[in-house]
N, C-alpha and C positions, 0 to 999 in steps of 0.2 A: 343881178350878181356875178358880180366874176370871182375864177379863183386863181388863189396865189401862186406863183412858180414855185412857193414853199410846200404848200399842201402837194402839188401833181408830183413836186419830188420828192416828198414821202410819203406818198402813195404808193410810189415806184418804187421807192426801197424796201417795201412792205409786201415781202411774196406772200405770207398768207393772206392778204388783202388781196393779191393781182388773183390766187388761186381761187377764194371767195368769189370771185367776179366772174370770172371764165366760167365757175358751174353754174351760176343763177345764170349766163346769157346762154349757157348751152340749155339749162333747162326751160327758159323763154321760150327760145328756137325750137324744141323740142313739143311744146304745147300750142307754137302758131303753126309749126308745118300740117300736124295730121286735122287740124280745124279748119285750114283752107284749102285741105284734098291734096297737098301737094305728095303727101305721106297715106299710104292706106291708113286708118285710123284702128279698124279690126290688126294688124300685125305693129303697129307704133300708135297705142294708145298716147293721150296728151298726160302732159307732167303731174296734173291736178289730179289724172284717175290714178297714174301710182301711186303716187302721195297719199291719195285715198284709200289703197289697196295697201299701201305700206303701213297705216295709221292702223288696218285692221288685222293685220300682220301679229302687231306687238300687242294685240289683245288675244293671240291665242296663245294656252300655254302648249301645245305639239311647235310651235315655233320658235320659242325657247329652249325645247327641249333639243330641235335641230340645233340651233346656235353651240350650247352645250356643247352635242356630240362633232359638229364639224371640228370646235378649237379646240377637243379634246383629243380627235385623232390627228390632227394637225401639228399637236404640242408633242404629243406622244410621239409623231414620225420624225419631228425636226429633230427633238433633244437627241434619237439613237443616230440619226446622220450626223448630228455635230459630236455629239463622242467618238462615234468611229471616226470621223473625217482627220479629228484631230489629233488623237491615238495613233493613227493609220500613218498620218502626213507626218506627223514626227519621227515616227519609226526608220518611216520607209528612207525620207530624206536625211535625216544622218546616216545613213548607213548608203556610200555612194554607190556599192554592190549592188544591194537590193535595189535601188533606187532606178539601175540600169534593167535587174533584169524584170522589174514590174513595168519599166516605162509602155512597151508596145500594149502590153495587157491594157493598160490604162486609156489609152487614145484608142484601143480597139472599143473596148468596155462603154468608155463615157459618152458617144454619142448616141448610143443604142437609147432609144424614144422609152419612155418608160412606159407606156400606153399599149406599146409591142410585148410588156411581159403579160399584160392582162389575162390574156389564156393560161400561162401557166403559173400566176397567184389565182386563179381560180381552181384551179385542179389541184394544186398543195394544199390551199386551205380552204377549210367547209364556212368559215366565219368570213362575213363581208370586210367586216373590221380587220381580219388581218392582213387581205387580198390588196385592200386600201394601204395599206400600213406597207406594204412591200413596195408600193408604187412609191411614196410618198419618200421613206429611206432610199432607194435608191438614186431618183433624181436631184433628191438632196444631199446626196453622199459625195457624188461630183463635185456639187459648186466648193464642201468646207474643204476637202483633199486638194484638189489643184489649188487655192490658194494657201493651205498651210505648206503643202511643197513649193511654191515658191518666196512663203517667206524663210523656209528654212536655209536653201538657197541662198537666200538675200545675207545673211550672216557676215559679219564685214572680216575677210581671210586673214587682217592683222589683229581682230580680235582675238582671232581664233587661237594665231600663230602666242598671242599674248596669253592664253586660258592654257595653252600647251605648255609655255615655259613654266607657268606656276606649278603647274600639274593637277590641276584641277580636272578630277574625276569627270565621268559623265552626267551622274545627276547633276554635280554643279552647271556644268555648261550647260546641261539643259536648262536648269533653271533660270542662271542670270546669264545667260547669252544667247542661245535659241529662243528663248520664250520670250522673251523682250521683242525683239525681232522679228517675230511670227506671230505676235498678238495683234498688230494692225491689219494684216493680212486674214488671220480667222475671223478678225470680226468683220471684214468685207464677205467673206466668204459665207458665215451666218444670214448677214442682211441678204445676201442673194438666195441662199436656201431659204430663210422664210417665207419669200413671196414665193417659191418653186414648188414649197410643201405646200401651200394652200390651195394653189393651183390643180394642184395635182390630188388633194382631198378630195375638191369637190367634182372633178372630175371622175374620180374613181364611184363618189356618190352616185353622181349621176349613170353611168355605165353600170356599176355592178348593185346597187340598191341595197334595197336591206339594210340601209345602218341609221336611217331617222335620222340624215342630217339635211344641211340647207340644197346639197347637192340634189338627194332624192324628192325633196319639199320642189326643186323646179321643174323635175321631171313630172313629179305627180300635175302642177300646174298647166305644165305645158299639154301633158295628155288630158285635161279637163278641159282645153282651151281656154282658163283662163289667164287671158294674155296680159293684164295689168299686177295680178298676183306674181305672174313669172318675171316680169320686170321687177316689182318689187324685191322678190327675193335674190336677184340678181346684181339691185344697188345694194343692200345686205351682205352679198360678197365683196361687192367693191368696200363697203366702207370697213369691214374687217381685214380686208386686206391694207388699206389706209391706215387703219390703228395699228397694225401689225408693222407696218415699214415706218410709223413714227416711234413705235416702242422700240425696235431697235436700231433706229438712228439715236435716239436717245440712250439705250443702253451704251451703244460704240462712245459718244462721247462722254460717260462718265468711266466708261471701261479705259478710256484711253488719254482721260484728263492729261497726264503728263506729256503725252508725244504731241511733237511740232505742227505735226498738220492740222491739230484739234486746237491747240494753243491760238493757231493762228486765227480760228473761224471763232473764239469766245472772244465778246466785248468788254473793252479794257477798264 
């Protein structure tokens, strides 16, 4: 039985199908290598054992509580970072003097790793959730702020002059001129911030503890040498990240359906 070139072409044009094939191939490889002794099975259990541990996790009530706790912390931190990044980005970007005054400060603070603030977060907040939120907001905020600043400065100078000639006030300029130009940049920042926020949420749960989240569950599984369960929880973290990425991309396409870059991606 032969495969027609059209069938191969259709498979090659389907990113989801290719992605699924890659995952299955990776899972099969991880199933074989520990069993033949290439990888130590005590540290790299076969895929079948990880799947069995994952199914066991699905039947535990505290697992779902951990998922809800992680997702809740992630969403709260992301919402705070997005709101602060958009508001401050538009404010700073719209005032040239303010942008020049804050440029060096932003470039100094932005590269500081959020994890470096962990001791400060623990000292400032007794509640673990607040400490984690500090890390999440700090890391995610810069993703949104920088993108919004780029968007504000990308407004067409001719359009600005036209708006000024028609004597549009600052509110109307922000609504009809600045915001439509900035929105694609803001959506990119939100998509980047969503991934960063999830990474910092799970990292904070791993390091701080006391949150009943996925990160703490991973730490417990590691300390009790339940290696398959540890990998199963890591897989869950990846699945949450995958769903978050798909959701933000979907939201981006919906919000920017009018934008030329998105319209070119939509099927005719």
